[in-house]
LOMARTOR-592469 format. One line per 10 residues: their letters; for each residue y, z negated, x negated of C-alpha. Coordinates in steps of 0.5 Angstrom, whole numbers, plus 500, padded with zeros to 3 digits. Example, Ala and Ser with C-alpha at 12.3 -4.5 7.8 and 13.67 -1.06 7.14 Angstrom:
% LOMARTOR-592469
as> 491:484:475; 498:486:473
END
This chain:
% LOMARTOR-592469
xxxxxxxxxx> 513:032:194; 521:034:193; 523:041:193; 526:043:187; 534:046:189; 535:053:191; 541:057:190; 541:058:197; 542:053:202; 538:053:206
xxxxxxxxxx> 533:059:204; 533:065:208; 527:067:212; 526:074:212; 521:077:217; 518:082:214; 518:089:218; 521:084:224; 516:080:227; 510:084:224
xxxxxxxxxx> 505:079:226; 507:079:233; 510:086:235; 509:093:233; 513:093:226; 519:096:224; 521:097:232; 527:094:235; 522:089:239; 520:086:233
xxxxxxxxxx> 527:085:230; 530:082:236; 523:078:237; 523:075:230; 530:072:231; 528:069:237; 522:066:234; 527:063:229; 527:068:223; 534:067:219
xxxxxxxxxx> 533:074:216; 530:081:217; 527:086:212; 525:093:213; 524:100:209; 530:105:209; 529:112:209; 534:118:210; 532:124:215; 534:131:214
xxxxxxxxxx> 540:131:218; 543:124:214; 541:119:219; 538:112:216; 532:110:219; 527:104:218; 520:105:217; 515:103:212; 511:109:209; 517:114:210
xxxxxxxxxx> 512:119:213; 510:122:220; 503:123:222; 501:128:227; 494:129:228; 492:131:221; 499:132:218; 503:128:214; 511:130:214; 516:126:210
xxxxxxxxxx> 521:123:214; 526:126:209; 524:133:211; 525:132:219; 531:131:223; 532:124:227; 530:128:234; 524:129:231; 521:122:229; 517:118:234
xxxxxxxxxx> 522:114:239; 520:107:236; 523:109:229; 530:106:230; 536:108:226; 540:102:222; 546:103:226; 541:101:232; 539:095:229; 546:093:228
xxxxxxxxxx> 547:094:235; 541:090:237; 542:084:232; 549:084:230; 552:084:223; 551:077:221; 544:077:220; 542:078:213; 538:084:212; 534:086:206
xxxxxxxxxx> 532:093:205; 527:096:201; 530:103:198; 524:107:197; 528:113:198; 534:112:193; 538:118:197; 538:113:202; 543:108:199; 550:111:200
xxxxxxxxxx> 548:112:208; 545:105:208; 552:102:205; 556:107:210; 552:105:216; 553:097:214; 560:098:213; 561:101:219; 558:095:223; 562:090:218
xxxxxxxxxx> 555:088:215; 556:090:208; 556:082:206; 550:080:209; 546:086:206; 541:086:200; 538:092:197; 532:092:194; 529:097:188; 524:096:183
xxxxxxxxxx> 528:099:178; 533:094:176; 538:099:172; 539:102:179; 540:096:182; 545:095:177; 549:101:178; 549:100:186; 552:093:184; 558:097:180
xxxxxxxxxx> 559:102:186; 559:097:192; 561:090:189; 560:087:196; 553:089:197; 548:084:194; 542:088:190; 535:085:188; 530:087:182; 524:087:186
xxxxxxxxxx> 518:087:181; 512:084:179; 511:079:173; 507:083:169; 512:089:169; 517:085:166; 515:087:159; 521:085:155; 520:078:158; 523:074:163
xxxxxxxxxx> 529:071:159; 531:077:157; 530:080:164; 534:075:167; 540:076:162; 540:083:163; 540:082:171; 546:077:170; 550:081:165; 549:087:170
xxxxxxxxxx> 552:083:176; 545:084:180; 544:078:184; 537:076:184; 530:078:183; 524:079:188; 517:077:186; 510:076:189; 509:069:191; 503:068:186
xxxxxxxxxx> 508:070:180; 513:064:181; 513:057:178; 518:052:178; 520:053:171; 521:061:173; 525:059:178; 529:054:174; 530:060:169; 533:065:173
xxxxxxxxxx> 537:060:177; 540:058:170; 543:065:170; 546:065:177; 540:069:180; 537:068:186; 529:068:187; 526:071:192; 518:071:194; 515:076:198
xxxxxxxxxx> 508:076:202; 508:069:204; 503:069:209; 500:062:210; 503:055:210; 500:054:203; 504:060:200; 510:058:203; 510:051:201; 508:052:194
xxxxxxxxxx> 514:057:193; 519:053:197; 517:047:193; 519:051:187; 526:052:189; 525:059:192; 532:062:195; 528:066:200; 521:068:203; 518:074:206
xxxxxxxxxx> 513:073:211; 509:077:217; 508:070:221; 515:068:223; 512:062:226; 509:059:220; 515:061:216; 520:057:220; 515:051:220; 515:052:213
xxxxxxxxx> 522:052:212; 523:046:216; 518:042:213; 514:041:219; 507:039:218; 503:046:217; 498:048:223; 491:051:221; 491:058:219
END
């Protein structure tokens, strides 16, 4: 069956936390391996340390025996050595790779953009947040950075058409939903507003084939090999 058209041609394949299924997540090893395996984008979560460094980690906490300490309370030098800074990631992969950052700590946003601009990478940066009004505010502050409303269908209380209109009016670039929330009519609706449609948690070929057929503009997956094959339209391997 032919795929519906997407706004991004070709769609971006974001390696979730790097090549998470192939290497320790959120490490420079995982990020560089993901690109070698064919990922066309990288994904991570960004946090600000107590001394102002932007680092990449999923939970934003450091575990030591029975203690859990927020990254925001620690200096960069106190973090485990495998936790990279955003600057180190850009040094390793260059500025041209699309980078999707889940900004769980809003205090990190200014630092993220500062580091990206220093690397000449702001045009390939996608900032994701579950607060669409915050995404709109970021877009007003940094027009050269792309912002994404990252949510779930059940949380869009006003309805998808009104949400699409609000995002478009605010200048937000797109919306990111779990792959099970998408259907062809929904991608078409958001595309009508000029918004890109991203699908996360696409871990198996049936997930990838489903959303890519709906005209999705980017997918997120732990399994870079499956994602690359799905984006290329190659026959799926057994799961």
